[in-house]
N, C-alpha and C positions, 0 to 999 in steps of 0.2 A: 165584837162582846169577846169576856173571859167566861170561860164556860163556869157560871154560880155565881153570876154577874146581877143578873137581874134579881134571885134571890138577895144576892148579900144588901141590895140596891132595898128592898124593899123592909128587912129586915132592920133600915137603920134611916130609916125616915116615915115607919108607915104602920097600916099595921098589919099581922100581918092578914097574909091569901093563900089557900090553896094554888100549890102547884097549876092543875088541871087550869087555874085560871089564868095563865102564861100562856096556854094549850087552849086560847080565848082569845081574840083579837078583842080588845072592848074599843070597839071604831062608832063612837056617840059621844055625838061635841059640844053636851053637855057635862060626858061626863069624865072625872081624871082616867085617865090611858095606863096609869099604877100600882092604885086606889079602888077607880067605880065612883069614888063621892064626885058629887060635886064639886061639877072647878072653877062654877060664879064666873065661866068667863059669858063680855058684851055681845063679846060677836057672837055667841055662837045662839046666842034668842033675839027677834026681829025686836022685841019688843028696845030692847034696849047694847041692837047695833049698832047708835052711831055718836054710844058715849067710850072713851075708853077701859080700857080691861085693866084691870092692877097692876095686869105683869109688866104693864108700860109704863114702872114707876117703879120697880123693884129689879137689881142681880139678877141669876140662876144662874148657878155652874154649871157649867156646860157638860159635866161630869154628869150631872143629874138625868140631862136628858140624853147619855151615849149610855147611859142605866139600863136604856127604856129597848127590848125589843122593838130589831130595826125591822117589824112589822104593824109598832105605837106611836113610831117620831112621828109629829110630825100630821096626826088626821085632828085627835082636840087637846088643850091644854092642859095642863097637869093642876091637879086644885093644891091654894096658896103654902098647901102642908106639905104636900111634896114635892112643892117644889122647894123644901125648905127657902121659906117667904116672908111664913108668920112675921117673925118680929121687925125684921120689914114693915109692909105694912103696921101693925101694932105703932110704931115710934115717927112713923108715914103721919098716921089720924092724930096720935098725940100732940101734935105743933097745932 
């Protein structure tokens, strides 16, 4: 990852976070590793783990995932906003 790319990712897609947040890996399955908001992952919640997650029905740009620091990747799902999937989900729900 290029220097500053995580900060650039946050600036473009999520609410501003202090740089200290990136020094503290957020490895909570129900929270977005980019912004700390609830990620609405059905697989992370034992009550809904048998249901498909919202992310199965959208396309997430690989660059969004690559912008995360290595220590935060594949630990928890992004929230729809940080995954840049809000519009896809709205369009899906409008049908």
